[in-house]
C-alpha positions in Angstrom: 0.0 0.0 0.0 1.2 3.5 -0.8 1.3 5.7 2.3 2.7 8.9 3.6 3.0 9.8 7.3 3.9 13.1 8.8 5.4 13.6 12.2 7.1 16.3 14.3 4.2 18.7 15.0 3.3 20.0 18.4 3.1 23.1 20.5 5.9 25.6 20.2 6.3 29.2 21.3 6.6 32.1 18.9 10.1 32.4 17.6 10.7 28.7 18.1 11.5 25.9 15.6 10.1 22.6 14.6 11.3 19.9 12.1 8.6 18.0 10.4 9.2 14.7 8.7 7.3 12.9 5.9 8.0 9.2 5.5 6.8 7.2 2.6 6.1 3.5 2.4 5.3 1.4 -0.7 7.0 3.7 -3.2 10.2 5.5 -3.7 9.7 9.1 -2.6 12.8 10.4 -4.3 11.3 9.5 -7.7 8.2 11.7 -7.1 7.5 15.4 -6.7 6.7 16.2 -3.1 4.9 19.1 -1.5 4.4 20.5 1.9 0.9 22.1 2.5 -0.9 23.5 5.4 -4.4 24.4 6.3 -5.4 26.7 9.1 -9.0 27.1 10.4 -11.2 29.0 8.0 -8.5 29.1 5.3 -7.8 27.3 2.1 -5.1 24.8 1.8 -1.8 26.5 1.1 1.3 25.1 -0.7 4.3 26.3 1.2 7.2 24.2 -0.2 7.3 21.9 -3.2 10.2 19.8 -4.4 11.0 18.1 -7.7 11.9 14.5 -8.0 15.7 13.7 -8.1 15.3 12.9 -11.8 14.6 16.6 -12.4 17.6 18.8 -12.8 15.9 21.4 -10.6 15.5 19.1 -7.6 18.0 21.1 -5.6 15.8 24.3 -5.8 12.6 23.8 -4.0 9.8 26.3 -4.4 8.7 28.2 -1.3 5.7 30.4 -0.8 6.2 34.0 0.1 4.7 33.4 3.5 7.5 31.0 4.5 10.5 31.9 2.3 13.6 32.5 4.3 12.2 30.7 7.4 11.4 27.2 6.2 13.7 24.8 4.4 12.7 21.6 2.7 15.1 18.7 2.2 15.2 15.0 1.3 16.9 12.0 2.9 16.5 9.4 0.3 18.2 6.7 2.4 15.2 7.0 4.8 12.6 7.5 2.0 11.7 10.8 3.7 11.4 14.5 3.2 11.7 17.1 5.9 10.6 20.6 6.6 12.7 22.7 9.0 10.6 25.6 10.3 12.3 28.5 12.1 11.1 31.8 13.5 7.6 30.5 13.9 4.7 32.9 14.4 1.1 32.3 15.5 0.1 32.7 11.8 2.0 29.4 11.1 -0.5 27.5 13.2 -2.1 24.9 11.0 -2.3 21.2 10.1 0.7 20.4 7.9 0.5 17.8 5.2 2.9 16.2 2.8 1.8 15.0 -0.7 3.5 13.2 -3.5 2.8 12.9 -7.2 3.9 14.1 -10.6 3.7 17.7 -11.8 5.3 19.5 -14.7 5.9 22.5 -12.4 6.4 22.3 -8.7 5.6 25.9 -8.5 2.2 25.1 -9.9 1.9 22.2 -7.5 2.2 24.6 -4.6 0.2 27.5 -5.9 -2.7 25.2 -6.8 -2.9 23.8 -3.3 -1.8 20.4 -4.4 -4.6 19.6 -6.8 -4.2 16.2 -8.4 -1.5 15.0 -6.1 -1.7 11.2 -5.8 -0.9 10.5 -2.2 -1.5 12.5 1.0 -0.6 12.0 4.6 -3.0 12.5 7.4 -1.3 15.7 8.6 0.4 16.8 11.8 -0.7 19.8 13.9 1.6 22.7 14.5 0.4 25.1 17.2 2.4 28.2 17.7 1.3 29.9 20.9 2.7 31.3 24.1 
């Protein structure tokens, strides 16, 4: 069975950091495009970082939304069939359920800006609560 599982969420104070992980099972995550998305109460799902597969020459240059650029960093650990999202300088506006998704897109920028429409696999999400 093809599955994705997020972990690493929790309660953190403003200005703090968290590292989220997305582990895949049943398929090779490195060969797929991967995106990190979040959804806050009352808001649409937002693509925040999207990565090309390692078969794409652009795989070293993830796309980041303007809301997280400079604060969040996405990366892959292919030996663990996982992707990560390092989140720094967190603010209450970052509070949301964070999801990872995998699939194939011609443009990872479009993957993110579309909110992940058409992505094949989704995790169940992990809650990030930024509060004092």
